[in-house]
N, CA, C and O atoms as a GROMACS GRO file, in nm:
protein
  416
    1MET      N    1   0.085  -0.117   0.000
    1MET     CA    2   0.000   0.000   0.000
    1MET      C    3   0.090   0.124   0.000
    1MET      O    4   0.183   0.135   0.079
    2SER      N    5   0.058   0.216  -0.089
    2SER     CA    6   0.138   0.338  -0.099
    2SER      C    7   0.096   0.436   0.011
    2SER      O    8  -0.008   0.420   0.075
    3ILE      N    9   0.177   0.536   0.031
    3ILE     CA   10   0.149   0.638   0.132
    3ILE      C   11   0.020   0.713   0.098
    3ILE      O   12  -0.063   0.739   0.185
    4LEU      N   13   0.005   0.746  -0.030
    4LEU     CA   14  -0.113   0.819  -0.073
    4LEU      C   15  -0.240   0.737  -0.050
    4LEU      O   16  -0.342   0.790  -0.008
    5GLU      N   17  -0.233   0.608  -0.080
    5GLU     CA   18  -0.349   0.522  -0.057
    5GLU      C   19  -0.386   0.519   0.091
    5GLU      O   20  -0.503   0.522   0.127
    6GLY      N   21  -0.285   0.512   0.177
    6GLY     CA   22  -0.309   0.512   0.321
    6GLY      C   23  -0.376   0.640   0.367
    6GLY      O   24  -0.468   0.638   0.449
    7VAL      N   25  -0.329   0.752   0.315
    7VAL     CA   26  -0.388   0.882   0.350
    7VAL      C   27  -0.533   0.888   0.302
    7VAL      O   28  -0.620   0.936   0.374
    8LEU      N   29  -0.558   0.840   0.181
    8LEU     CA   30  -0.694   0.841   0.128
    8LEU      C   31  -0.787   0.753   0.212
    8LEU      O   32  -0.901   0.791   0.239
    9ARG      N   33  -0.739   0.637   0.254
    9ARG     CA   34  -0.820   0.548   0.338
    9ARG      C   35  -0.849   0.612   0.474
    9ARG      O   36  -0.962   0.603   0.524
   10GLU      N   37  -0.751   0.677   0.534
   10GLU     CA   38  -0.772   0.745   0.661
   10GLU      C   39  -0.874   0.858   0.646
   10GLU      O   40  -0.961   0.876   0.731
   11GLU      N   41  -0.862   0.931   0.538
   11GLU     CA   42  -0.954   1.043   0.513
   11GLU      C   43  -1.096   0.990   0.490
   11GLU      O   44  -1.193   1.050   0.537
   12LEU      N   45  -1.108   0.879   0.419
   12LEU     CA   46  -1.239   0.819   0.396
   12LEU      C   47  -1.300   0.773   0.529
   12LEU      O   48  -1.419   0.794   0.553
   13GLU      N   49  -1.221   0.712   0.613
   13GLU     CA   50  -1.269   0.666   0.743
   13GLU      C   51  -1.314   0.785   0.829
   13GLU      O   52  -1.418   0.779   0.894
   14ARG      N   53  -1.235   0.892   0.829
   14ARG     CA   54  -1.269   1.012   0.906
   14ARG      C   55  -1.400   1.074   0.854
   14ARG      O   56  -1.485   1.115   0.932
   15THR      N   57  -1.413   1.079   0.722
   15THR     CA   58  -1.534   1.134   0.661
   15THR      C   59  -1.656   1.052   0.699
   15THR      O   60  -1.760   1.108   0.732
   16GLN      N   61  -1.645   0.920   0.694
   16GLN     CA   62  -1.758   0.834   0.729
   16GLN      C   63  -1.795   0.846   0.876
   16GLN      O   64  -1.914   0.841   0.910
   17LYS      N   65  -1.697   0.863   0.964
   17LYS     CA   66  -1.726   0.884   1.106
   17LYS      C   67  -1.798   1.017   1.127
   17LYS      O   68  -1.891   1.026   1.208
   18ASN      N   69  -1.756   1.120   1.054
   18ASN     CA   70  -1.821   1.251   1.066
   18ASN      C   71  -1.965   1.244   1.017
   18ASN      O   72  -2.054   1.304   1.077
   19ILE      N   73  -1.989   1.172   0.908
   19ILE     CA   74  -2.125   1.156   0.857
   19ILE      C   75  -2.212   1.090   0.962
   19ILE      O   76  -2.323   1.137   0.990
   20ALA      N   77  -2.163   0.982   1.022
   20ALA     CA   78  -2.240   0.911   1.125
   20ALA      C   79  -2.267   1.002   1.245
   20ALA      O   80  -2.376   1.000   1.301
   21SER      N   81  -2.169   1.080   1.284
   21SER     CA   82  -2.184   1.171   1.398
   21SER      C   83  -2.290   1.277   1.368
   21SER      O   84  -2.376   1.304   1.452
   22TYR      N   85  -2.283   1.337   1.250
   22TYR     CA   86  -2.381   1.440   1.213
   22TYR      C   87  -2.521   1.380   1.202
   22TYR      O   88  -2.618   1.444   1.242
   23GLU      N   89  -2.532   1.259   1.147
   23GLU     CA   90  -2.663   1.197   1.134
   23GLU      C   91  -2.725   1.168   1.270
   23GLU      O   92  -2.846   1.184   1.287
   24SER      N   93  -2.644   1.125   1.366
   24SER     CA   94  -2.699   1.099   1.500
   24SER      C   95  -2.740   1.229   1.567
   24SER      O   96  -2.841   1.233   1.638
   25ALA      N   97  -2.664   1.336   1.546
   25ALA     CA   98  -2.701   1.467   1.600
   25ALA      C   99  -2.830   1.517   1.536
   25ALA      O  100  -2.912   1.582   1.601
   26LEU      N  101  -2.847   1.488   1.409
   26LEU     CA  102  -2.966   1.530   1.336
   26LEU      C  103  -3.092   1.463   1.391
   26LEU      O  104  -3.199   1.523   1.393
   27LEU      N  105  -3.079   1.338   1.436
   27LEU     CA  106  -3.194   1.265   1.490
   27LEU      C  107  -3.246   1.327   1.620
   27LEU      O  108  -3.363   1.311   1.653
   28SER      N  109  -3.160   1.398   1.692
   28SER     CA  110  -3.202   1.458   1.819
   28SER      C  111  -3.277   1.590   1.799
   28SER      O  112  -3.338   1.641   1.893
   29LEU      N  113  -3.273   1.644   1.678
   29LEU     CA  114  -3.340   1.772   1.652
   29LEU      C  115  -3.479   1.749   1.592
   29LEU      O  116  -3.501   1.650   1.522
   30PRO      N  117  -3.573   1.839   1.620
   30PRO     CA  118  -3.706   1.826   1.562
   30PRO      C  119  -3.703   1.847   1.410
   30PRO      O  120  -3.624   1.926   1.359
   31ARG      N  121  -3.790   1.775   1.341
   31ARG     CA  122  -3.797   1.786   1.195
   31ARG      C  123  -3.869   1.914   1.154
   31ARG      O  124  -3.935   1.979   1.235
   32GLY      N  125  -3.856   1.948   1.024
   32GLY     CA  126  -3.932   2.056   0.966
   32GLY      C  127  -3.865   2.191   0.974
   32GLY      O  128  -3.751   2.205   1.018
   33TYR      N  129  -3.940   2.292   0.930
   33TYR     CA  130  -3.888   2.428   0.932
   33TYR      C  131  -3.982   2.516   1.014
   33TYR      O  132  -4.098   2.481   1.036
   34VAL      N  133  -3.930   2.627   1.058
   34VAL     CA  134  -4.005   2.718   1.144
   34VAL      C  135  -4.046   2.840   1.062
   34VAL      O  136  -3.966   2.896   0.987
   35PHE      N  137  -4.172   2.879   1.077
   35PHE     CA  138  -4.218   2.999   1.007
   35PHE      C  139  -4.308   3.081   1.100
   35PHE      O  140  -4.362   3.031   1.198
   36GLU      N  141  -4.320   3.206   1.066
   36GLU     CA  142  -4.403   3.299   1.142
   36GLU      C  143  -4.532   3.326   1.068
   36GLU      O  144  -4.533   3.340   0.946
   37GLN      N  145  -4.639   3.334   1.143
   37GLN     CA  146  -4.767   3.369   1.083
   37GLN      C  147  -4.827   3.483   1.163
   37GLN      O  148  -4.836   3.476   1.286
   38LYS      N  149  -4.868   3.587   1.093
   38LYS     CA  150  -4.926   3.703   1.160
   38LYS      C  151  -5.078   3.686   1.161
   38LYS      O  152  -5.141   3.666   1.058
   39ILE      N  153  -5.133   3.696   1.280
   39ILE     CA  154  -5.278   3.688   1.297
   39ILE      C  155  -5.319   3.814   1.372
   39ILE      O  156  -5.284   3.833   1.489
   40GLY      N  157  -5.393   3.897   1.304
   40GLY     CA  158  -5.428   4.028   1.362
   40GLY      C  159  -5.303   4.112   1.372
   40GLY      O  160  -5.233   4.132   1.273
   41ASP      N  161  -5.274   4.159   1.491
   41ASP     CA  162  -5.153   4.240   1.509
   41ASP      C  163  -5.043   4.163   1.582
   41ASP      O  164  -4.942   4.222   1.622
   42LYS      N  165  -5.060   4.033   1.599
   42LYS     CA  166  -4.960   3.950   1.668
   42LYS      C  167  -4.903   3.845   1.574
   42LYS      O  168  -4.970   3.802   1.479
   43SER      N  169  -4.779   3.803   1.600
   43SER     CA  170  -4.713   3.700   1.520
   43SER      C  171  -4.693   3.575   1.605
   43SER      O  172  -4.662   3.583   1.724
   44TYR      N  173  -4.710   3.461   1.540
   44TYR     CA  174  -4.694   3.332   1.606
   44TYR      C  175  -4.602   3.243   1.524
   44TYR      O  176  -4.600   3.252   1.401
   45CYS      N  177  -4.527   3.158   1.591
   45CYS     CA  178  -4.435   3.067   1.524
   45CYS      C  179  -4.493   2.927   1.519
   45CYS      O  180  -4.557   2.879   1.612
   46TYR      N  181  -4.469   2.862   1.405
   46TYR     CA  182  -4.514   2.726   1.384
   46TYR      C  183  -4.398   2.645   1.324
   46TYR      O  184  -4.309   2.699   1.259
   47ARG      N  185  -4.402   2.516   1.349
   47ARG     CA  186  -4.308   2.423   1.287
   47ARG      C  187  -4.389   2.340   1.188
   47ARG      O  188  -4.494   2.287   1.222
   48LYS      N  189  -4.339   2.330   1.066
   48LYS     CA  190  -4.409   2.256   0.962
   48LYS      C  191  -4.319   2.144   0.913
   48LYS      O  192  -4.201   2.165   0.886
   49TYR      N  193  -4.376   2.024   0.901
   49TYR     CA  194  -4.300   1.909   0.851
   49TYR      C  195  -4.394   1.811   0.782
   49TYR      O  196  -4.516   1.817   0.799
   50ARG      N  197  -4.336   1.721   0.707
   50ARG     CA  198  -4.412   1.621   0.633
   50ARG      C  199  -4.417   1.493   0.714
   50ARG      O  200  -4.315   1.447   0.768
   51ASP      N  201  -4.536   1.434   0.723
   51ASP     CA  202  -4.556   1.305   0.790
   51ASP      C  203  -4.629   1.215   0.692
   51ASP      O  204  -4.752   1.217   0.682
   52GLY      N  205  -4.549   1.135   0.618
   52GLY     CA  206  -4.607   1.054   0.512
   52GLY      C  207  -4.649   1.144   0.398
   52GLY      O  208  -4.568   1.219   0.342
   53ASN      N  209  -4.778   1.137   0.363
   53ASN     CA  210  -4.828   1.221   0.254
   53ASN      C  211  -4.887   1.353   0.304
   53ASN      O  212  -4.920   1.440   0.223
   54SER      N  213  -4.901   1.367   0.434
   54SER     CA  214  -4.962   1.490   0.486
   54SER      C  215  -4.856   1.585   0.541
   54SER      O  216  -4.746   1.544   0.578
   55ILE      N  217  -4.892   1.711   0.545
   55ILE     CA  218  -4.806   1.815   0.601
   55ILE      C  219  -4.865   1.857   0.735
   55ILE      O  220  -4.984   1.888   0.744
   56VAL      N  221  -4.782   1.858   0.838
   56VAL     CA  222  -4.826   1.887   0.973
   56VAL      C  223  -4.768   2.021   1.018
   56VAL      O  224  -4.649   2.047   1.000
   57SER      N  225  -4.852   2.106   1.076
   57SER     CA  226  -4.807   2.232   1.136
   57SER      C  227  -4.831   2.222   1.286
   57SER      O  228  -4.940   2.187   1.331
   58VAL      N  229  -4.726   2.252   1.362
   58VAL     CA  230  -4.735   2.246   1.508
   58VAL      C  231  -4.707   2.385   1.563
   58VAL      O  232  -4.608   2.449   1.527
   59TYR      N  233  -4.793   2.430   1.651
   59TYR     CA  234  -4.777   2.560   1.714
   59TYR      C  235  -4.657   2.556   1.807
   59TYR      O  236  -4.644   2.464   1.889
   60VAL      N  237  -4.567   2.655   1.796
   60VAL     CA  238  -4.449   2.663   1.881
   60VAL      C  239  -4.471   2.764   1.992
   60VAL      O  240  -4.446   2.735   2.109
   61GLY      N  241  -4.518   2.882   1.957
   61GLY     CA  242  -4.542   2.986   2.056
   61GLY      C  243  -4.542   3.122   1.990
   61GLY      O  244  -4.520   3.132   1.869
   62PRO      N  245  -4.568   3.226   2.066
   62PRO     CA  246  -4.565   3.360   2.008
   62PRO      C  247  -4.423   3.397   1.964
   62PRO      O  248  -4.325   3.355   2.025
   63SER      N  249  -4.414   3.476   1.859
   63SER     CA  250  -4.283   3.520   1.811
   63SER      C  251  -4.212   3.596   1.922
   63SER      O  252  -4.272   3.676   1.992
   64GLY      N  253  -4.083   3.568   1.936
   64GLY     CA  254  -4.004   3.635   2.038
   64GLY      C  255  -3.999   3.559   2.170
   64GLY      O  256  -3.919   3.592   2.257
   65SER      N  257  -4.083   3.458   2.185
   65SER     CA  258  -4.081   3.380   2.310
   65SER      C  259  -3.959   3.288   2.310
   65SER      O  260  -3.897   3.267   2.206
   66GLU      N  261  -3.926   3.235   2.426
   66GLU     CA  262  -3.812   3.144   2.438
   66GLU      C  263  -3.832   3.019   2.353
   66GLU      O  264  -3.738   2.969   2.292
   67GLU      N  265  -3.956   2.969   2.349
   67GLU     CA  266  -3.985   2.850   2.268
   67GLU      C  267  -3.961   2.877   2.120
   67GLU      O  268  -3.904   2.794   2.050
   68ALA      N  269  -4.004   2.994   2.074
   68ALA     CA  270  -3.986   3.030   1.933
   68ALA      C  271  -3.838   3.049   1.902
   68ALA      O  272  -3.791   3.007   1.796
   69LYS      N  273  -3.764   3.112   1.992
   69LYS     CA  274  -3.620   3.132   1.970
   69LYS      C  275  -3.548   2.998   1.964
   69LYS      O  276  -3.462   2.977   1.878
   70GLN      N  277  -3.584   2.906   2.054
   70GLN     CA  278  -3.522   2.773   2.055
   70GLN      C  279  -3.557   2.695   1.929
   70GLN      O  280  -3.472   2.626   1.873
   71ALA      N  281  -3.682   2.706   1.884
   71ALA     CA  282  -3.725   2.637   1.762
   71ALA      C  283  -3.646   2.689   1.642
   71ALA      O  284  -3.607   2.611   1.555
   72LEU      N  285  -3.624   2.819   1.637
   72LEU     CA  286  -3.547   2.878   1.528
   72LEU      C  287  -3.401   2.833   1.533
   72LEU      O  288  -3.341   2.805   1.429
   73LEU      N  289  -3.343   2.827   1.654
   73LEU     CA  290  -3.206   2.778   1.668
   73LEU      C  291  -3.195   2.632   1.626
   73LEU      O  292  -3.099   2.593   1.559
   74ASP      N  293  -3.293   2.551   1.665
   74ASP     CA  294  -3.294   2.409   1.624
   74ASP      C  295  -3.303   2.396   1.473
   74ASP      O  296  -3.236   2.312   1.413
   75TYR      N  297  -3.388   2.479   1.412
   75TYR     CA  298  -3.403   2.475   1.267
   75TYR      C  299  -3.272   2.511   1.197
   75TYR      O  300  -3.232   2.445   1.101
   76LYS      N  301  -3.205   2.616   1.246
   76LYS     CA  302  -3.077   2.658   1.185
   76LYS      C  303  -2.970   2.550   1.203
   76LYS      O  304  -2.891   2.526   1.112
   77GLU      N  305  -2.969   2.485   1.318
   77GLU     CA  306  -2.872   2.378   1.343
   77GLU      C  307  -2.901   2.258   1.252
   77GLU      O  308  -2.808   2.197   1.198
   78ARG      N  309  -3.028   2.225   1.235
   78ARG     CA  310  -3.067   2.115   1.146
   78ARG      C  311  -3.024   2.145   1.002
   78ARG      O  312  -2.974   2.057   0.932
   79LYS      N  313  -3.044   2.267   0.960
   79LYS     CA  314  -3.004   2.310   0.826
   79LYS      C  315  -2.853   2.300   0.808
   79LYS      O  316  -2.805   2.255   0.704
   80ARG      N  317  -2.777   2.343   0.910
   80ARG     CA  318  -2.630   2.337   0.905
   80ARG      C  319  -2.582   2.193   0.898
   80ARG      O  320  -2.494   2.160   0.819
   81LEU      N  321  -2.640   2.106   0.981
   81LEU     CA  322  -2.600   1.966   0.981
   81LEU      C  323  -2.633   1.898   0.849
   81LEU      O  324  -2.554   1.819   0.798
   82THR      N  325  -2.749   1.930   0.793
   82THR     CA  326  -2.788   1.871   0.665
   82THR      C  327  -2.692   1.912   0.555
   82THR      O  328  -2.654   1.829   0.471
   83GLU      N  329  -2.652   2.037   0.554
   83GLU     CA  330  -2.556   2.086   0.454
   83GLU      C  331  -2.420   2.019   0.473
   83GLU      O  332  -2.355   1.982   0.375
   84ASN      N  333  -2.377   2.004   0.597
   84ASN     CA  334  -2.250   1.936   0.624
   84ASN      C  335  -2.253   1.791   0.577
   84ASN      O  336  -2.156   1.742   0.518
   85ILE      N  337  -2.364   1.722   0.602
   85ILE     CA  338  -2.377   1.583   0.557
   85ILE      C  339  -2.371   1.576   0.405
   85ILE      O  340  -2.304   1.489   0.350
   86ARG      N  341  -2.439   1.668   0.339
   86ARG     CA  342  -2.439   1.671   0.192
   86ARG      C  343  -2.296   1.688   0.139
   86ARG      O  344  -2.255   1.619   0.046
   87ASN      N  345  -2.222   1.781   0.198
   87ASN     CA  346  -2.084   1.805   0.155
   87ASN      C  347  -1.993   1.686   0.185
   87ASN      O  348  -1.907   1.652   0.104
   88LEU      N  349  -2.013   1.624   0.300
   88LEU     CA  350  -1.931   1.506   0.334
   88LEU      C  351  -1.961   1.388   0.243
   88LEU      O  352  -1.871   1.310   0.210
   89ARG      N  353  -2.086   1.373   0.203
   89ARG     CA  354  -2.120   1.263   0.110
   89ARG      C  355  -2.050   1.284  -0.026
   89ARG      O  356  -2.005   1.188  -0.088
   90LYS      N  357  -2.042   1.409  -0.070
   90LYS     CA  358  -1.969   1.439  -0.194
   90LYS      C  359  -1.821   1.405  -0.177
   90LYS      O  360  -1.759   1.347  -0.267
   91GLU      N  361  -1.766   1.441  -0.062
   91GLU     CA  362  -1.626   1.412  -0.033
   91GLU      C  363  -1.603   1.261  -0.027
   91GLU      O  364  -1.502   1.211  -0.076
   92GLU      N  365  -1.698   1.190   0.033
   92GLU     CA  366  -1.690   1.044   0.041
   92GLU      C  367  -1.687   0.982  -0.098
   92GLU      O  368  -1.607   0.892  -0.126
   93GLU      N  369  -1.775   1.029  -0.185
   93GLU     CA  370  -1.777   0.981  -0.325
   93GLU      C  371  -1.643   1.004  -0.393
   93GLU      O  372  -1.591   0.916  -0.462
   94ARG      N  373  -1.588   1.122  -0.375
   94ARG     CA  374  -1.461   1.157  -0.438
   94ARG      C  375  -1.349   1.067  -0.387
   94ARG      O  376  -1.265   1.022  -0.465
   95LEU      N  377  -1.347   1.040  -0.257
   95LEU     CA  378  -1.244   0.954  -0.200
   95LEU      C  379  -1.257   0.810  -0.249
   95LEU      O  380  -1.157   0.745  -0.280
   96ILE      N  381  -1.380   0.761  -0.255
   96ILE     CA  382  -1.402   0.624  -0.304
   96ILE      C  383  -1.356   0.613  -0.449
   96ILE      O  384  -1.293   0.515  -0.488
   97LYS      N  385  -1.388   0.714  -0.527
   97LYS     CA  386  -1.346   0.716  -0.668
   97LYS      C  387  -1.193   0.718  -0.678
   97LYS      O  388  -1.136   0.650  -0.764
   98SER      N  389  -1.129   0.794  -0.592
   98SER     CA  390  -0.982   0.800  -0.593
   98SER      C  391  -0.921   0.667  -0.552
   98SER      O  392  -0.817   0.627  -0.605
   99LEU      N  393  -0.984   0.598  -0.457
   99LEU     CA  394  -0.931   0.469  -0.411
   99LEU      C  395  -0.949   0.357  -0.514
   99LEU      O  396  -0.878   0.257  -0.508
  100ARG      N  397  -1.041   0.374  -0.605
  100ARG     CA  398  -1.061   0.272  -0.712
  100ARG      C  399  -0.934   0.256  -0.796
  100ARG      O  400  -0.907   0.150  -0.851
  101HIS      N  401  -0.858   0.362  -0.804
  101HIS     CA  402  -0.732   0.359  -0.879
  101HIS      C  403  -0.637   0.257  -0.819
  101HIS      O  404  -0.553   0.201  -0.890
  102TYR      N  405  -0.649   0.232  -0.688
  102TYR     CA  406  -0.560   0.141  -0.619
  102TYR      C  407  -0.616   0.000  -0.612
  102TYR      O  408  -0.565  -0.084  -0.537
  103GLY      N  409  -0.720  -0.028  -0.688
  103GLY     CA  410  -0.774  -0.163  -0.695
  103GLY      C  411  -0.874  -0.195  -0.586
  103GLY      O  412  -0.900  -0.312  -0.558
  104ASP      N  413  -0.932  -0.094  -0.523
  104ASP     CA  414  -1.029  -0.116  -0.416
  104ASP      C  415  -1.169  -0.110  -0.467
  104ASP      O  416  -1.263  -0.126  -0.390
   0.00000   0.00000   0.00000
């Protein structure tokens, strides 16, 4: 095994561990996205997600409340983790393709 092949294998292993770590973190966060709806002169936050073929909206709380702020933070974290997983999967593909050169 060449040095480069060893480095590629280590990088692939690290990438796969990161994917697994991000996916487990993603499971702990609530699904869906958070949006605000104005009713009269007040705004309220809701979480919307898909459950099978139906779309579910769950009331979070009034805009500006601690619940709404936490829901928004969870949504942003979920979005960040999803993007990281997407990028790592691309990196994983690239590494696997590079390792094919070495007969793997």
